[in-house]
C-alpha positions as CSV (number, residue, x, y, z in Angstrom):
1,M,0.2,0.0,-0.3
2,T,2.2,3.0,-1.3
3,D,-0.3,4.8,-3.4
4,R,-0.6,8.2,-2.0
5,K,-4.1,8.7,-2.8
6,T,-4.7,5.2,-1.0
7,I,-2.9,6.5,2.2
8,V,-4.3,9.7,2.0
9,D,-8.3,8.5,1.4
10,A,-7.2,6.0,4.2
11,L,-6.5,8.6,6.9
12,S,-9.3,10.9,6.2
13,D,-12.2,7.7,6.1
14,F,-10.2,6.9,9.5
15,K,-10.8,10.5,10.6
16,L,-14.4,10.9,10.0
17,A,-15.3,7.7,11.1
18,R,-13.3,8.3,14.6
19,D,-14.3,12.0,15.1
20,A,-18.3,10.5,14.4
21,L,-17.7,8.1,17.4
22,V,-16.0,10.6,19.9
23,H,-18.2,13.3,19.8
24,A,-21.5,11.1,19.2
25,G,-24.4,11.1,21.4
26,A,-26.3,8.4,23.0
27,D,-29.0,9.0,19.8
28,E,-26.4,7.9,16.9
29,F,-23.5,6.3,19.5
30,A,-24.2,2.5,18.5
31,H,-24.3,3.5,14.7
32,Q,-21.3,5.4,14.9
33,L,-19.2,2.8,17.0
34,Q,-20.4,-0.4,14.5
35,A,-19.0,2.1,11.6
36,F,-15.8,2.9,13.8
37,V,-15.0,-0.8,14.0
38,K,-15.5,-1.8,10.5
39,Q,-12.5,0.8,9.9
40,L,-10.7,-1.6,11.9
41,D,-11.1,-4.3,9.3
42,G,-12.1,-2.8,6.3
43,N,-9.7,0.1,6.3
44,P,-6.6,-0.5,4.4
45,L,-4.3,1.1,6.8
46,C,-5.9,-0.2,9.9
47,R,-5.6,-3.3,8.6
48,N,-1.7,-3.1,8.4
49,V,-0.7,-1.5,11.5
50,I,-3.6,-4.1,13.8
51,S,-2.0,-6.8,11.7
52,A,1.2,-5.7,13.3
53,V,0.7,-5.9,16.6
54,P,1.6,-9.3,18.6
55,S,-1.0,-11.3,19.7
56,F,-2.1,-10.9,23.3
57,D,-4.8,-13.1,25.3
58,V,-7.3,-10.4,26.3
59,E,-10.1,-13.0,27.6
60,A,-7.1,-14.3,29.6
61,W,-6.5,-10.2,31.1
62,W,-9.9,-9.5,31.4
63,S,-10.7,-12.6,33.1
64,A,-8.4,-11.5,36.1
65,Q,-9.5,-8.2,36.3
66,L,-12.7,-9.9,37.0
67,A,-11.2,-11.8,39.5
68,K,-9.9,-9.0,41.8
69,H,-13.3,-8.3,42.6
70,P,-14.6,-11.9,44.1
71,Q,-17.1,-10.5,46.4
72,G,-20.5,-10.2,44.3
73,Y,-21.0,-8.5,40.9
74,P,-17.2,-7.0,40.4
75,Q,-17.3,-3.1,41.0
76,F,-14.2,-1.4,39.3
77,D,-12.5,1.8,40.6
78,V,-9.9,1.9,37.6
79,L,-9.3,-0.3,34.6
80,D,-5.8,-1.7,35.0
81,L,-4.6,-2.1,31.6
82,P,-0.4,-3.4,31.0
83,T,1.6,-1.2,30.8
84,D,3.0,-2.9,27.1
85,K,1.5,-0.6,24.4
86,N,1.0,-3.4,22.3
87,Q,-0.6,-5.1,24.6
88,Q,-2.9,-2.0,25.7
89,L,-3.8,-1.5,21.9
90,A,-4.9,-5.3,21.6
91,I,-6.9,-5.0,24.5
92,L,-8.9,-1.8,23.4
93,I,-9.3,-3.4,20.0
94,D,-10.9,-6.5,21.5
95,L,-13.3,-4.2,23.7
96,A,-14.6,-1.9,20.6
97,R,-15.2,-4.7,19.0
98,S,-17.3,-6.7,21.5
99,F,-18.9,-3.9,22.2
100,A,-20.1,-3.3,18.8
101,S,-21.0,-6.8,18.4
102,G,-24.2,-6.9,19.7
103,D,-23.4,-10.8,21.1
104,P,-25.2,-11.1,24.6
105,K,-21.8,-13.4,25.4
106,Q,-19.5,-10.3,24.7
107,T,-19.3,-7.1,27.1
108,S,-21.3,-4.6,26.2
109,V,-21.4,-1.1,26.5
110,D,-24.0,-0.9,29.2
111,G,-22.0,-4.0,30.7
112,F,-18.7,-2.5,30.6
113,G,-20.3,0.8,32.2
114,S,-22.1,-1.0,35.1
115,L,-18.3,-2.6,36.7
116,F,-17.8,1.3,37.5
117,G,-21.4,2.1,38.6
118,K,-22.5,3.6,35.7
119,Y,-26.0,2.3,35.0
120,K,-27.8,5.1,33.0
121,H,-26.9,4.1,29.2
122,S,-25.6,7.6,28.5
123,E,-23.2,7.6,31.5
124,A,-22.1,4.2,30.3
125,I,-21.3,5.5,27.1
126,A,-19.4,8.3,28.4
127,I,-16.9,6.3,30.6
128,T,-16.9,3.8,27.5
129,Q,-15.9,6.9,25.3
130,S,-13.2,7.7,28.2
131,L,-11.5,4.8,28.7
132,I,-11.7,2.6,25.9
133,L,-12.5,4.3,22.8
134,R,-10.7,8.0,23.0
135,P,-7.3,6.3,24.0
136,L,-8.2,3.5,20.9
137,A,-8.4,6.5,18.7
138,E,-5.9,8.4,20.2
139,E,-2.8,5.4,20.0
140,L,-4.8,4.5,15.9
141,T,-3.9,8.0,14.8
142,R,-0.1,8.0,16.0
143,R,0.5,4.2,14.5
144,L,-1.5,5.1,11.2
145,R,0.2,8.5,10.6
146,D,3.8,6.8,11.1
147,A,2.5,3.8,8.8
148,A,1.7,6.0,6.3
149,A,4.9,8.0,6.4
150,L,7.0,4.6,6.2
151,A,4.4,3.5,3.4
152,N,5.2,6.4,1.1
153,P,8.4,8.8,1.2
154,D,5.6,11.4,-0.2
155,I,3.3,11.5,2.4
156,R,6.1,11.7,5.0
157,E,5.5,15.3,5.5
158,L,1.9,14.6,6.9
159,A,3.2,12.1,9.5
160,G,3.0,15.0,12.3
161,V,-0.1,17.0,10.6
162,P,-3.5,16.6,12.3
163,L,-5.6,14.6,10.0
164,S,-8.0,17.1,10.1
165,R,-5.7,18.9,7.8
166,I,-5.1,16.1,5.2
167,P,-7.5,16.7,2.2
168,K,-9.0,14.4,-0.2
169,E,-7.1,13.8,-3.0
170,A,-10.4,14.2,-5.1
171,E,-11.2,18.1,-3.6
172,V,-7.6,19.2,-3.9
173,R,-8.1,21.1,-7.7
174,I,-8.4,24.3,-8.7
175,F,-10.9,25.1,-11.1
176,L,-10.1,27.8,-13.7
177,S,-13.1,29.7,-15.1
178,H,-12.6,31.8,-18.5
179,K,-13.8,32.3,-21.9
180,W,-12.2,30.8,-24.3
181,A,-10.6,33.9,-25.8
182,N,-8.6,33.9,-22.9
183,K,-7.6,30.7,-23.7
184,P,-3.5,31.1,-23.9
185,M,-3.3,33.6,-20.8
186,V,-5.5,30.9,-18.4
187,R,-3.1,28.5,-19.9
188,R,0.0,29.9,-18.5
189,F,-1.6,30.3,-15.0
190,H,-2.5,25.8,-15.6
191,S,0.8,25.4,-16.3
192,A,2.5,27.1,-13.5
193,L,0.0,25.9,-11.1
194,Q,1.1,22.9,-11.9
195,Q,5.1,23.6,-12.0
196,I,5.1,24.6,-8.7
197,G,2.6,21.3,-7.1
198,F,-0.7,22.5,-7.3
199,T,-3.6,20.1,-9.9
200,P,-5.4,23.0,-11.8
201,W,-8.7,22.2,-13.4
202,L,-8.8,22.8,-17.1
203,D,-11.9,22.2,-19.3
204,E,-10.1,21.0,-22.4
205,E,-8.0,18.7,-20.2
206,A,-10.7,17.3,-18.3
207,V,-13.9,17.8,-20.4
208,T,-13.9,14.1,-23.0
209,A,-15.7,13.8,-25.7
210,G,-19.1,12.9,-25.9
211,Q,-19.3,14.2,-22.0
212,V,-22.0,16.0,-20.7
213,L,-20.4,19.7,-20.4
214,H,-22.7,20.8,-17.5
215,R,-22.0,17.4,-15.6
216,A,-18.1,17.6,-16.0
217,L,-18.5,20.9,-14.8
218,D,-20.2,19.9,-11.8
219,D,-17.6,16.8,-11.3
220,G,-14.9,19.5,-11.7
221,M,-16.0,22.0,-9.3
222,S,-16.9,19.4,-7.1
223,E,-13.2,18.2,-6.7
224,S,-11.7,21.8,-6.0
225,C,-11.3,23.7,-3.3
226,A,-11.2,27.0,-5.1
227,A,-12.4,28.2,-8.2
228,V,-10.5,31.0,-10.4
229,F,-12.8,33.6,-12.1
230,F,-10.6,35.1,-15.3
231,V,-12.4,38.1,-15.5
232,T,-11.5,40.2,-18.9
233,P,-13.1,42.5,-20.8
234,E,-13.9,39.3,-23.1
235,F,-15.9,38.0,-20.1
236,R,-19.3,37.4,-20.2
237,D,-22.0,36.2,-18.2
238,D,-23.5,33.6,-20.7
239,R,-24.8,30.0,-19.8
240,W,-21.6,28.6,-19.0
241,I,-20.3,31.7,-17.0
242,S,-23.3,31.9,-15.0
243,Q,-23.2,28.0,-14.5
244,E,-19.8,28.0,-13.1
245,V,-20.5,30.9,-10.7
246,D,-23.7,28.7,-9.3
247,L,-21.4,26.3,-8.8
248,A,-19.2,27.8,-6.9
249,V,-21.4,29.8,-5.1
250,H,-22.9,26.7,-4.0
251,R,-19.8,24.8,-3.4
252,T,-18.9,27.8,-1.1
253,I,-22.1,27.4,0.9
254,E,-21.6,23.5,1.3
255,Q,-17.6,23.5,2.3
256,G,-17.4,27.4,3.9
257,D,-14.0,27.9,4.4
258,R,-12.7,24.7,2.6
259,F,-13.4,26.2,-1.2
260,R,-12.7,30.0,-2.3
261,I,-13.8,32.1,-4.5
262,I,-10.7,33.8,-6.4
263,T,-11.8,36.9,-8.6
264,L,-8.8,38.2,-10.7
265,V,-9.8,41.4,-12.7
266,F,-7.8,42.1,-15.9
267,G,-7.9,45.6,-17.4
268,D,-10.9,47.5,-16.8
269,A,-13.0,44.3,-17.1
270,E,-16.8,44.7,-14.6
271,V,-17.4,41.9,-12.2
272,P,-20.2,40.0,-12.3
273,R,-22.9,40.9,-10.3
274,P,-22.5,37.4,-8.4
275,L,-18.6,37.2,-7.5
276,Q,-19.1,40.8,-6.5
277,R,-19.8,40.2,-2.8
278,Y,-16.7,38.0,-2.3
279,V,-13.3,40.0,-2.6
280,Y,-11.2,40.2,-5.9
281,A,-8.1,41.2,-7.2
282,K,-7.0,43.6,-9.7
283,I,-4.3,42.1,-11.8
284,E,-1.8,44.3,-14.0
285,H,0.7,41.6,-14.1
286,E,-0.1,37.7,-14.5
287,L,2.9,36.9,-12.0
288,D,0.9,38.8,-9.5
289,G,-2.5,36.9,-10.5
290,L,-0.4,33.9,-9.4
291,R,0.8,35.2,-5.9
292,E,-3.3,36.3,-5.5
293,I,-4.2,32.5,-6.0
294,V,-1.6,30.8,-3.7
295,R,-2.2,33.5,-1.3
296,A,-5.8,32.9,-1.3
297,L,-6.1,29.3,-1.4
298,P,-7.5,26.9,1.7
299,I,-4.6,24.2,1.1
300,E,-0.7,24.5,1.1
301,L,2.4,22.7,-0.5
302,G,4.7,20.9,1.7
303,P,8.0,21.7,3.0
304,P,10.7,22.3,0.8
305,R,12.6,18.9,-0.5
306,W,15.5,18.4,-3.2
307,K,13.9,16.9,-6.8
308,E,14.6,13.1,-7.5
309,S,16.2,14.4,-10.1
310,V,18.9,16.0,-8.1
311,T,19.1,13.0,-5.4
312,D,19.5,10.4,-8.2
313,A,22.3,12.4,-9.7
314,K,23.9,12.1,-6.3
315,K,23.1,8.6,-6.0
316,R,25.0,8.1,-9.5
317,A,28.1,10.0,-9.0
């Protein structure tokens, strides 16, 4: 598992399930717990991490905990976990799976809560989240980051980045909206953005023969974190331009700060009314436009590193 997209998607999918679980209320807790446990078995990065954990007899450990309270029904003050991190992780995973199983022979959330004197369902959920699920999520998050960094050098800089800051591959494109008359200029912007590491969306590359145009525009916008409008004297609010503006505005409403509308105004062009509510920049030179795009984007590039051609040349020397 070394493909960057696969790794980033796996990290993002885990984050969504993790955050939904640790913040779940009583009504949605059971559903979110099952979704999280499915990640343990179905997420390729989770499988890699969990398969590397040495086997541990969780059942024997659990029996030993219960045996410490021989008088009547066991009552725990603390959960006495081993000091070994791998053994701790094995226990937390086993308990999470038990809670999600629905098997009456397995420990349930309510049963676990009652061991600590928490007999209300909401109280049982709270102590389960505190003692089992949050520690499990934190430890898995740490190990997933380490595994991602080892699996792919291109992902290494993400290892120390919170999962909330790692976007999916399919949501970081930059939609370039323009009139056909300005195609040569927009191609230069497209090339420059590619050269510095971004993934711009340009209709002549993204739209294939026979594809329905409005659907292609919708797909392109949904995969983007920003829409750049090149407003020139040739820019007119015709059908397709209007649709692109509408799609961008709708995307902003959906995504909030994760999507930006970037309007570059060239010459004495008039900004279309729907775009006037957003900040726009008057551009005299194309380099100024490139700087405005990079500054306004909600994403950033990684830290500096040597080009592969440079390090390969050093190896050959």
